[in-house]
N, C-alpha and C positions, 0 to 999 in steps of 0.2 A: 531361516531365510535371510540372506544377506542383501546388501544394497544392490548387488549386481542383478538381482531378480525383481527389482522394483519397476513397476510400470509407471514411468514418469507422468504420462498423461493422466493416469488414474489418481496419482498423488495430487496433482494440481487441481483436478476436477473435484476432489473431495475437500477443497478449501483448506489446503495445508496452512494457510495464514493463521489459523487458530493455534496450530502447534507452535508457530514462531512467536505468537503473542504470549503464550504461556512461558516459552523459553526466555523471553525478555523479562518476564515477571510483570507484564503489563496486561491486565485483563479488561481494559476499557472497551474493547469491541464487543464482548459477549455480555448481553444484558446491560446495556449502556450504563445505567445508574449504579448498579452494585459494584462494578469494578473500577469506576472512574477515579474514586478517591485513592485507591492503591496506586493506580497509574500516575496520578497527578504528581507525586513526589519525584518521579523519574522523567517526566515528559519532556524536559528540555535537554536531556542528554542525547547525543548523537549515537545511535545504535544501528549496527548492521550485522546481519548473520548470513553466512554463506553455507549452503548445503551442497556437498560435492557428491554427485552420483556418477562417478567415473568420468566419462567425457562430458557430462552435462552438469552445470552448476546452476543453482537457484539462489538468488540474492533477495534477502528480506531487509527492507529498510523501515526503520521507525519513522513514521510520518504523522506526528501529532497534528491536531487541528480539529478535525471532526470530533474525535475523542482523544484523551491523553495517550491512549494505547494504540491508536490507529497505525496500521502498517500497510505497505505496498510491497509487492513481489515483482521481480523481473527476471527474465532469463534471455540469453542469446541462443537462438536456434536457427540453423540454416541461413545464417547471415542476417537475421532479423532480430531486433530487440523487442521482446514481448513484455508488456507491462500489465500487471494485474492490480487493479485499484477499485475497491468496492465503493468507497464513499468520497470520491474526489469532489462530488457535487455538494457535499455537506449532508444534511443541514448543520449549521453551526448554532447549537442551542446550549444555553447555560446548564440545563439539566444533564446534558451529555458531557459536560466539562470542556466544551469547545473553547478554542483559543484562536483568535483571528491572527495574531502575530505568528503563532506556530503554523497555522494553516498557510500563511504567506510563504514562510521559509520552506515548508514541506512541498508545496506545489511548485516552487522555484526549483527545488532539488529534482522533482520529477520532470520538469521541462528540460533541465540540464541532461537528463538521461537520453534525450532525443530518440524516444521509442518509435518504432515502426508500426506497432500494433498496440492498442489498448483494449483490454478485456475489462470493461467496467461492469461491476456486479449488478447494477440496476438498469442501465441504459444500453447495454449491448456491446458490440465489438466495433472498434474504429480501426480501419485497415490501412490507413496511410499516415505518414509522419505529419502531414498537414492537418488531417482530421484529428489526430491525437493532440497536437499542439493547440488547435482551435478549441477543442473541447476543454482542455485545462485552462486556457486563457479566458474562455467565456465565464468560467466560475471565478477565476481570479478577479475579473472585472466586476462581476456581480457582487462580490464581497469587498470590493474596494482595495484590493492589494496589488492591482496591476496599474 
């Protein structure tokens, strides 16, 4: 089975970000404590991966902050930028390897994407640019990086 037979919606729905995390060599998202130390050595490097599914591209960004290995995914589909972000809200905890400076840089990077839709893994889907921006900004203010 080649990539031409891949059901893109199915790939995204099955949380493809874990595959990207392991591709980066950063396992901080799975089982927070166990993988954080491995990810910590690389967490300040800017990393991006692009998966090309013919006409559709999926971009995975290394967005440390919540954990050293945190990532977010985005794709452009039908004129809309869709951002998938699981832990944009944190929490930022020492036992997760959280880093407030990394969180600030990562959430700024996400704001710069100017996403139309945010699929947030814990709090639902935000369907306007304003709602996406307001959501990210609310947590940046909460953590004192805005």
